[in-house]
C-alpha positions, 0 to 999 in steps of 0.5 A, spaced: 353 687 718 356 693 720 362 690 715 366 696 711 364 696 704 364 700 697 358 703 692 360 703 685 355 706 680 356 703 673 355 706 666 354 701 661 359 696 659 361 694 652 362 687 650 357 684 656 350 683 658 345 685 654 348 692 652 353 688 647 346 685 644 344 691 642 351 695 642 349 700 636 342 702 638 345 703 645 351 707 643 348 712 639 343 713 644 349 715 650 352 719 644 347 724 645 349 725 652 356 725 651 357 718 654 360 712 652 361 704 653 366 703 658 371 697 655 372 692 660 379 694 660 377 701 662 372 698 668 377 694 670 382 700 671 377 704 674 375 698 679 382 698 682 383 706 683 377 705 687 379 700 691 386 703 692 383 710 694 378 707 699 372 711 696 366 710 699 361 711 694 363 713 686 360 713 679 364 710 674 362 713 666 366 713 660 364 721 658 366 725 652 367 732 655 367 735 648 360 733 647 357 733 655 352 739 655 356 743 661 350 745 664 349 741 671 353 745 676 355 737 678 359 737 671 365 741 675 365 736 681 366 730 677 370 731 671 376 728 674 373 722 675 374 718 669 381 716 665 381 723 662 388 726 665 386 733 664 379 732 666 383 729 673 388 735 673 383 740 673 379 737 678 385 736 683 387 744 682 380 746 683 380 742 690 387 744 692 384 751 690 378 750 695 383 747 701 388 752 700 382 758 701 379 754 706 386 753 711 388 760 709 381 763 712 382 758 718 389 760 720 386 768 720 382 767 725 382 766 732 380 760 736 374 761 737 372 764 730 376 758 727 372 753 731 365 756 728 368 757 721 369 749 722 362 748 724 360 752 718 364 747 713 362 741 716 355 743 717 356 743 709 359 736 708 353 733 713 348 736 709 351 734 702 353 727 704 346 726 708 342 730 703 339 733 709 334 739 707 336 743 712 343 745 716 342 739 723 344 742 730 351 742 731 351 738 737 346 732 734 349 725 733 352 724 726 348 717 727 342 720 729 341 724 723 342 718 719 350 716 717 352 709 716 359 707 716 360 708 708 358 715 710 363 716 715 368 714 711 366 719 705 366 724 711 373 722 713 375 722 705 372 729 705 376 732 711 383 729 708 382 732 702 380 739 705 386 738 710 391 734 705 396 739 706 395 741 714 394 733 717 391 727 715 385 724 720 384 717 723 379 712 720 375 712 726 374 720 727 367 720 725 366 715 731 371 719 736 368 726 735 360 724 734 357 730 732 359 737 729 361 741 735 366 736 737 368 734 731 370 742 729 373 742 736 378 736 734 379 739 727 381 747 730 386 743 735 389 739 730 390 746 727 393 749 732 398 744 732 395 738 737 398 731 734 393 727 738 388 724 734 383 721 739 380 725 745 384 725 751 380 723 757 379 729 761 382 730 768 377 730 773 377 735 778 379 733 786 372 730 789 369 735 793 364 734 798 363 731 805 359 725 808 355 731 813 354 736 806 347 738 806 344 738 799 339 744 796 334 742 792 334 748 786 329 746 781 322 741 780 318 739 774 312 735 774 308 732 769 301 729 774 294 728 773 291 734 771 297 738 772 303 739 767 307 743 771 308 744 778 304 751 779 298 747 776 299 741 781 300 746 787 293 749 784 290 742 784 292 740 792 290 747 794 283 746 791 282 739 794 282 736 788 280 729 787 283 727 780 281 719 779 277 717 774 273 711 771 277 709 765 282 713 761 279 720 759 282 720 752 281 713 751 289 711 749 292 705 750 285 701 751 285 693 750 279 689 750 280 688 758 280 695 759 275 697 756 270 692 759 272 694 766 274 701 765 278 701 771 279 706 776 286 711 775 289 717 775 291 718 769 296 723 765 293 726 758 297 726 752 302 721 753 301 719 745 304 727 744 311 728 744 316 732 740 321 728 738 324 733 734 326 737 740 330 731 742 333 729 736 329 723 736 327 720 729 319 719 728 320 711 727 324 711 734 319 715 738 314 710 736 317 705 739 319 709 745 316 708 751 311 714 754 315 713 761 321 715 757 318 720 754 315 724 760 323 723 763 326 727 757 321 732 757 321 733 765 328 733 766 329 738 761 324 743 765 326 742 771 333 744 769 330 750 766 326 751 773 333 751 776 336 757 772 340 752 769 341 751 761 340 744 759 344 744 753 350 748 757 351 741 762 354 737 756 360 734 758 358 736 766 359 731 772 352 731 772 348 725 775 341 722 773 338 718 778 331 715 775 325 710 778 321 706 773 319 699 774 313 699 769 314 695 763 307 695 760 309 698 753 313 692 752 306 688 751 304 693 747 310 693 741 310 686 742 303 686 738 306 690 732 310 684 729 317 683 728 320 687 723 329 687 724 329 693 722 327 697 728 329 691 733 334 696 736 329 701 737 325 696 740 330 694 745 332 700 747 325 704 747 322 699 753 329 697 757 328 701 763 336 701 763 336 706 757 330 711 760 336 714 764 341 713 760 337 716 754 337 723 759 344 723 760 345 721 752 340 726 750 344 732 754 351 729 754 351 729 761 357 724 764 356 724 771 353 717 774 346 715 770 342 709 774 336 706 773 332 705 780 327 699 781 325 698 788 317 698 786 314 703 790 320 707 793 323 708 787 324 715 786 325 716 793 331 711 793 333 715 787 334 722 791 338 719 796 343 715 791 343 722 788 344 726 794 349 721 796 353 722 790 353 729 790 356 728 797 361 724 796 363 728 790 361 723 784 357 728 781 356 736 782 349 736 780 344 731 779 336 730 777 333 725 781 325 722 780 321 717 777 316 716 772 310 710 772 305 710 766 299 704 766 299 702 759 296 695 759 291 692 763 294 686 766 298 689 772 291 693 774 287 686 773 292 682 777 293 687 783 285 687 783 285 680 784 290 680 790 285 685 794 290 690 793 286 696 790 280 699 792 273 697 790 271 705 789 277 707 786 279 712 792 285 712 797 282 712 804 288 713 807 288 712 815 280 711 814 276 706 817 273 704 810 280 704 807 280 698 802 287 699 798 289 704 793 288 706 786 293 706 781 296 713 778 302 715 773 305 721 772 313 723 772 317 728 777 324 730 777 328 734 781 335 738 781 339 737 786 346 741 788 351 741 795 348 746 798 354 751 799 354 750 791 347 753 791 349 758 795 355 760 792 352 760 785 346 764 787 341 759 785 334 760 788 334 754 794 327 751 794 328 747 800 334 743 804 335 735 803 338 735 811 338 727 811 336 721 808 336 714 809 334 707 806 334 700 808 330 693 808 325 689 812 329 683 811 326 677 814 319 680 816 312 676 816 312 676 808 315 679 802 310 684 801 308 686 809 310 692 811 315 692 817 314 697 822 321 695 825 324 697 819 320 703 818 322 706 825 330 705 823 330 708 816 326 714 820 331 714 826 337 714 821 335 720 816 334 723 822 341 722 825 344 724 817 340 730 818 342 732 825 335 735 827 331 733 834 325 729 832 320 733 835 322 739 830 320 736 824 313 739 823 309 735 818 310 728 815 307 726 807 306 719 809 307 713 804 299 712 805 297 707 800 290 706 804 291 699 806 287 695 812 294 693 815 299 698 812 296 705 815 296 702 822 303 700 821 306 706 818 303 711 823 305 707 829 312 707 827 312 714 826 308 716 832 314 712 836 320 716 833 316 723 831 313 723 838 319 723 843 319 729 846 313 732 842 308 736 846 300 735 845 300 742 843 305 740 837 303 734 834 306 731 828 301 733 822 300 728 817 298 727 810 298 723 803 297 725 796 296 719 794 288 721 797 288 726 791 291 722 785 292 715 788 299 711 787 304 713 783 308 707 784 315 708 782 314 716 782 310 716 788 315 718 792 317 724 789 310 726 788 310 727 795 316 730 795 314 736 791 307 736 795 312 737 801 317 742 798 311 747 796 308 746 802 315 748 806 315 754 801 308 757 802 307 755 810 300 752 807 299 744 808 293 742 803 288 737 805 288 730 806 282 728 802 277 722 804 278 722 812 272 721 815 272 716 821 279 714 823 282 707 823 280 704 829 286 700 829 290 705 831 290 709 838 288 716 836 288 719 842 294 716 845 298 718 838 302 724 837 299 725 830 294 729 827 291 728 820 290 734 816 283 733 814 282 740 812 288 745 809 292 747 815 297 753 816 304 751 818 305 751 825 308 758 828 316 756 829 322 760 830 326 756 826 326 753 819 320 749 817 322 742 817 318 736 814 319 728 812 317 724 807 316 716 807 316 711 801 316 704 802 317 698 796 313 693 795 319 688 796 321 691 803 325 697 801 324 703 805 326 710 804 325 717 809 327 723 807 328 729 812 327 736 809 327 743 811 326 751 809 331 755 807 331 763 808 335 768 804 338 771 811 343 764 812 345 765 805 353 768 805 354 775 801 356 774 795 361 778 791 358 783 786 364 782 781 370 777 782 376 781 783 372 788 781 377 793 784 375 799 789 373 806 786 378 811 786 378 815 791 378 821 787 374 818 781 366 819 780 362 817 786 359 810 784 351 807 783 353 800 782 346 796 782 342 803 780 336 802 777 338 800 769 333 803 764 333 798 759 333 790 759 333 785 755 329 778 755 331 773 750 326 768 747 328 762 743 325 756 741 326 750 735 320 752 731 316 759 730 310 756 734 314 754 739 316 761 740 310 763 739 308 759 745 313 761 749 311 768 749 305 767 751 308 762 756 311 769 759 306 773 758 301 769 763 307 769 768 307 776 769 304 779 774 305 785 778 310 781 783 314 778 777 321 781 779 323 783 771 330 783 772 331 776 775 326 774 769 330 777 764 337 774 767 334 767 768 332 767 761 338 769 758 343 765 762 338 759 764 335 757 758 338 753 752 337 758 746 335 755 739 335 757 732 328 761 732 329 767 737 326 774 739 329 779 743 325 784 747 328 791 750 323 793 755 323 798 760 317 796 764 311 791 765 307 794 760 313 795 754 314 787 755 307 785 755 306 789 749 312 786 745 310 779 748 304 780 745 307 782 738 311 775 738 305 771 740 302 774 734 307 772 730 309 779 727 316 778 727 322 779 723 328 774 722 334 775 719 340 770 719 346 773 722 353 771 720 359 773 723 359 779 728 364 785 727 366 790 731 367 797 729 371 802 733 370 809 732 375 814 732 377 821 734 372 827 734 366 822 736 368 824 743 363 828 748 363 830 755 360 825 759 361 819 754 359 812 758 358 815 765 351 812 766 355 804 765 360 807 769 355 808 775 351 802 773 355 797 770 360 793 775 364 789 768 365 796 765 367 800 771 372 795 772 375 796 765 375 804 765 378 803 772 383 799 769 384 804 764 384 810 770 390 806 774 394 807 767 392 814 765 394 816 772 401 813 772 403 815 765 400 823 766 399 824 774 392 826 773 385 823 773 382 821 766 375 820 769 375 827 771 376 829 765 371 825 761 366 826 767 368 833 771 369 838 765 363 842 764 365 845 758 368 839 754 374 843 751 380 838 755 376 832 751 377 835 745 384 836 746 388 830 742 392 827 749 385 827 752 381 824 747 385 818 745 386 815 751 379 817 753 376 813 747 381 808 748 378 806 755 371 807 753 371 803 748 375 797 751 370 798 757 364 796 752 368 790 749 368 788 755 361 789 757 358 786 750 363 780 752 360 779 759 353 778 755 356 773 751 357 778 744 364 777 742 367 779 735 369 775 730 372 781 726 374 788 728 376 794 725 379 800 728 379 807 724 385 811 726 386 811 733 380 806 734 385 801 732 388 801 738 382 799 741 380 794 736 387 791 736 387 790 744 379 787 742 383 782 738 388 780 743 394 783 740 396 786 747 392 787 753 388 793 756 394 795 760 399 795 754 393 798 749 391 803 755 399 806 755 400 806 747 394 810 746 396 815 752 403 816 749 400 816 742 396 822 744 401 825 748 406 825 742 401 828 737 398 833 742 405 835 742 405 837 735 404 845 734 397 846 733 395 847 725 393 844 719 386 842 717 382 836 716 375 836 711 371 831 708 370 831 701 363 828 698 367 825 691 370 819 689 377 817 691 380 817 684 377 824 683 380 826 690 386 823 689 388 827 682 385 834 685 391 834 691 395 839 691 402 840 694 402 838 702 394 836 701 394 828 702 388 823 702 387 821 710 382 816 709 378 813 703 371 813 706 368 810 699 362 815 698 366 821 701 374 822 702 378 825 708 384 830 706 389 833 711 394 838 711 397 845 712 391 850 712 392 854 706 392 849 701 387 845 704 382 851 704 384 852 697 383 845 695 376 845 698 374 852 694 375 848 688 371 843 689 366 847 691 366 851 685 365 844 681 359 843 686 362 838 690 360 838 697 366 839 702 365 839 710 371 841 715 372 837 720 373 840 728 380 837 729 387 840 733 391 837 728 392 834 721 392 827 722 394 822 717 399 827 713 406 830 713 405 834 719 405 827 724 413 826 721 416 830 727 413 824 732 413 818 728 419 815 730 418 816 738 410 813 736 414 807 733 418 806 740 412 807 744 409 801 741 408 795 745 410 788 745 404 784 740 402 778 739 398 776 732 391 777 733 386 771 735 381 774 731 381 777 724 383 784 725 382 788 719 388 793 717 387 801 717 394 801 712 391 796 707 384 794 709 385 787 709 386 782 715 392 784 718 397 777 718 402 777 724 403 782 729 403 789 728 410 791 731 412 799 731 414 800 724 406 798 723 404 803 728 408 808 725 405 807 718 398 807 721 398 813 724 401 816 718 398 813 711 391 814 710 385 810 713 383 805 708 375 805 710 372 803 704 377 796 703 375 795 710 368 795 708 370 790 702 373 785 707 368 785 712 363 783 707 367 778 704 369 775 711 361 775 711 360 779 717 352 779 718 352 783 724 356 789 725 357 793 732 360 799 733 364 801 739 364 808 740 361 814 743 355 815 737 354 811 731 358 814 726 362 808 722 355 804 722 352 808 717 358 809 713 359 802 712 352 801 710 353 806 705 359 803 702 357 795 703 358 792 696 352 788 696 346 790 696 343 787 703 348 791 708 349 787 714 345 788 721 
């Protein structure tokens, strides 16, 4: 009934029931397990306490802790549940320590990392509460996963215990934020100081669009008879295939009537197959889900991916869904399953037409209009008209439109046959003298729509443009189901008026064309009366209908014709119209300015974009007409390569922005290993000599949703990509779950002339940050850093401290921005010596300009010191080196397996000689100064004064000075210590391990810190 309640599992009570009758035997038996009988007084007190604490589920038992076998790991969790005050205190202390650790950890992290940590925490809680076998998707709804109201209370209680000293969550928090991702975002806001408990409705942006704005078709997908996708559909149309069969070939949905009559139809294969898990639908719900809803889900997803739009990236967007649905066959099949109260809700939502479209919005988190359209045969084209209107009105910024039909029972087919609507031979002989009705077909088609200006601005592939559309009604015609030629003329006129084009400029009409003796002449004459105006005999209106290939798809008929027409417009070829042998004598073909495309027909040569129209007329009188046009890239406005990218400095190195890259990355992902292998096979099939590899890699990265099973293919050319795809297809891949991402910033000594030059010439993002640093450096030093980095053949200048330090900062900051541009951002940062300045900038302690200014001044100050001193690596433990240090020689870095010493030349040389005599390996470092030693003292005051104003790090910044996470904002005193004291690299590596860094990426000219970190990692398994 949905009422609140509590579940209590009681141990054995004394004084009542059968236990009292066998008290002695039961007491002895329980004692062996450390359990005692509960007295009525104890039970009453426990019940009062549980009711007071509002605990959802609990166990009450009287336990003798001294006798209890303490082997099970759950013992520590339940020790405080009894009357024993000391046990309760131990539990409270343990819970408090865990909560304190969690809060301390969360407060050390930046906003994005805090949210990720909360997702991990909530996932752990959900797995325990729901007893899940594996971690759920963060976007999976709590109640989809099986949560009930009692479990919701348990999750709330756990949250309140975890965050007891920070805030209190409300009783409705699980309902207000119904999945892990949204709840994590809410909790992150609470930790940041937000006071609101319920999610505030987002302020809507100003409505955009205009009544006359054109709409672009940017994606299409379909599942039609014999055609699981658009490419297969077009191939069948080009081949002139007739897809009608007698009876369903797969034998599905066959009742006694169907078995006996074996009606003609065009059927979709595999309607019983559905990847319910992909859409997070439970098996019991999937079984009761109308195949029409299944097809709509799958085809909508495919259409978005065809548009280069990651479906899961649309969550919370103003994306509308408009779907035509008019069949209800599955309702009769579900009724045969009998009554089961536990599944009645699934029955209702699984067959309701209203939920067919709502389910798409729910699954993808879309928040624009979601409208199911039922105007019978014109449903999907009416849906497209409404979607385009919503875009023009600014009600949506993106829209899915289409329709679906499935033939799952015999009743509707029998009624249509009895009414004389169906062709005796199962063929739509549209416009032919033998036309005697249509044949039923099934399938699903969806298109993705955007305002044309938005599509152009986004650089979308534009398949065609909806120039105009219209919908009207027959009104009081000769009969409810009788076509009305005048109404058809009016809807065509209105669509043309909205399109703003002349009727004579439309080259092809995809007709409704049901192949009826009455309907065909009415439609052709109505079209001719409008489209014939101003049309010469050398340019007749070409007409055809896809119904001759696969029958009448009813609610999906309009979108089937639309997709065919878009493909024809793009290819310049109109597929053959089948079964046209003797023209219908009811029409005066010699006088009509039309010609049926009874053979595959090249598109007429025109000096403008191709234009076509699609008609769809509903059985109850609702008519729809759409005018579309081709799109040429020549008309696309010029795009800015990088927003806000500054022009190169006139004295900087010549740019080659857009130059060919040596390597590219193709990311693949799926929800299972098998699906990943299949995806690799699909990419293999699409590869050809004409495939633009760069575009394919880009779209795979940003235009598809990414799932847990992944493969990343770095390739240089087509053969190398084909080879790697085959490896994935064969399942020969390694997998390693990555934890947090850590960036390590290399210090001085790693620089070399030309570092980053190729990236500067080819990567706009990298170049933009380098140019920002160049501007700061010129203002500080009056010369070009880029010339020092890229135009110094001997490389002697870059070895000087005053140039090396700012150069490293500029390079590393540019690399950080480049990684961020492809979605790779650090959760943890650490920089070795001067590398910590770049790490701090990456952690948003200060901006790039402030960091560059500080790195430039730091290098100048240290470079101003007299050259001399020495630094060397000693391959011995830190304690051994410390014990051997001589006067004037100091430990400059504790790198774990080796140490760095620094100081005046003479004592350093003597120390190294003694180590060599003891058989310890030493290695002198090529440096101009003895950094991190007393020789730095003369400039430390000025360095402290030069430190920029800082904020607390937005991500975990591991300090050089302590080797632990830096708390608060680093001030000038900190940077003074950082330049003087030894680099605690070994301690920093331990901190990285404690923070669960699973992927360590070195940011610098070449790998120095990565191998050192791997050798010093405290666990047996070092990160990637």
